[in-house]
VMD Tcl script that draws the C-alpha trace (Angstrom):
set ca {
  {0.23 -0.29 0.08}
  {1.24 3.50 -0.99}
  {-0.06 6.80 1.17}
  {-0.49 9.47 -1.87}
  {-0.52 12.30 0.26}
  {-2.09 13.79 4.16}
  {-5.59 14.23 2.41}
  {-7.44 16.05 5.78}
  {-7.06 16.06 9.56}
  {-10.45 16.30 10.70}
  {-10.89 18.51 13.79}
  {-14.00 17.80 16.44}
  {-15.52 21.10 17.21}
  {-18.82 22.27 19.20}
  {-20.17 24.45 16.39}
  {-18.35 25.17 13.30}
  {-20.12 28.54 13.64}
  {-18.15 29.28 16.50}
  {-14.88 27.56 15.73}
  {-14.36 28.64 11.84}
  {-14.19 33.07 13.19}
  {-10.53 30.79 14.47}
  {-9.23 29.23 10.76}
  {-10.94 32.66 9.08}
  {-9.80 35.42 10.74}
  {-6.18 34.27 13.07}
  {-4.97 31.93 10.57}
  {-6.38 33.97 7.26}
  {-7.95 29.96 5.60}
  {-11.16 30.24 3.45}
  {-13.94 28.09 4.35}
  {-15.03 26.42 0.35}
  {-17.32 23.84 1.40}
  {-19.34 22.69 4.04}
  {-21.59 19.37 3.80}
  {-23.90 17.27 6.32}
  {-23.06 13.72 6.14}
  {-26.32 12.29 7.42}
  {-25.50 9.31 7.63}
  {-23.03 9.59 9.90}
  {-24.58 12.05 11.92}
  {-22.17 14.82 11.09}
  {-21.37 18.91 9.24}
  {-18.14 19.10 7.81}
  {-16.62 22.65 6.89}
  {-12.92 22.34 4.53}
  {-10.62 24.68 4.59}
  {-7.18 24.29 2.43}
  {-3.50 24.78 3.26}
  {-1.05 24.47 0.75}
  {-2.64 20.43 -0.32}
  {-4.30 19.19 2.65}
  {-8.13 19.64 3.92}
  {-8.28 20.43 7.32}
  {-11.81 19.31 8.20}
  {-13.73 20.83 10.76}
  {-16.62 18.40 12.55}
  {-19.32 19.00 14.46}
  {-21.88 16.43 15.59}
  {-25.78 16.76 14.60}
  {-27.04 14.44 16.97}
  {-26.33 14.11 20.59}
  {-25.65 10.11 20.18}
  {-23.13 11.03 16.77}
  {-19.58 9.62 17.10}
  {-18.01 13.30 17.16}
  {-20.91 14.10 20.14}
  {-19.33 11.31 21.96}
  {-16.11 11.75 21.50}
  {-16.33 15.30 22.52}
  {-18.11 14.47 25.61}
  {-15.20 12.19 26.16}
  {-11.79 14.09 25.21}
  {-13.55 17.82 24.41}
  {-12.51 19.04 20.75}
  {-9.70 19.04 19.33}
  {-7.94 16.38 16.54}
  {-10.68 13.43 15.97}
  {-8.02 12.12 13.05}
  {-5.91 12.28 10.13}
  {-7.23 10.94 6.77}
  {-4.59 9.18 4.17}
  {-5.50 9.75 0.81}
  {-5.20 5.99 -1.17}
  {-5.77 4.26 -4.40}
  {-8.00 2.31 -3.05}
  {-9.22 2.76 0.32}
  {-10.96 -1.62 0.47}
  {-7.65 -2.60 -0.93}
  {-6.03 -0.32 1.87}
  {-8.04 -1.61 4.51}
  {-7.61 -5.37 3.39}
  {-3.45 -4.85 3.41}
  {-3.80 -3.63 6.73}
  {-6.51 -5.82 8.58}
  {-4.08 -8.99 7.02}
  {-1.31 -7.46 8.92}
  {-3.28 -7.15 12.36}
  {-5.09 -3.86 12.77}
  {-8.60 -3.58 13.62}
  {-10.95 -1.63 11.51}
  {-14.10 0.29 12.42}
  {-15.02 -0.37 8.69}
  {-14.43 -3.76 6.61}
  {-15.13 -2.05 3.21}
  {-15.12 1.44 2.27}
  {-18.46 3.44 2.79}
  {-19.28 6.98 1.26}
  {-18.07 10.03 3.27}
  {-17.44 13.78 2.73}
  {-16.57 15.45 -0.84}
  {-17.94 11.87 -2.00}
  {-15.21 10.12 -1.03}
  {-14.99 6.47 -0.43}
  {-13.34 6.38 3.49}
  {-12.64 3.73 5.70}
  {-11.52 3.67 9.71}
  {-8.87 1.83 11.18}
  {-9.39 1.34 15.31}
  {-7.11 3.63 17.41}
  {-6.47 1.08 19.98}
  {-4.37 -0.29 17.16}
  {-2.95 2.55 15.72}
  {-1.03 3.93 18.91}
  {-4.80 6.11 19.66}
  {-4.45 7.57 16.31}
  {-8.07 7.72 14.75}
  {-6.65 7.13 11.40}
  {-9.20 7.06 7.86}
  {-8.67 6.05 4.38}
  {-10.05 7.46 1.39}
  {-10.34 8.11 -2.50}
  {-12.46 9.53 -4.44}
}
mol new
graphics top color blue
foreach p $ca { graphics top sphere $p radius 0.5 }
foreach p [lrange $ca 0 end-1] q [lrange $ca 1 end] { graphics top cylinder $p $q radius 0.2 }
display resetview
């Protein structure tokens, strides 16, 4: 498997409306897209930094993974996502190496990406995502 680049860094926030001021007014970034992914119970906002995106993640439901993350750990870095040629092939390859998967096959995520997550108990505590267009 070849990791092409860091696709994005996911950041859990309580409110995109309240948080985006820091990214826009302090860091000088521009929010280029917002999207709701209803099956994941999340609203997203994207900012570009060079080739890498920052993805703000806001829960749309109290039982969403983002709401649970914030309740347990507070706002902050949620995951790192790597671009790969095939999400399914990358998931299979790491599973064959003993990594515990959250997603056994790719599913649709924001920006129409095929995504799959690795469980942080197998990745040194870092929630890791593979994604591809």
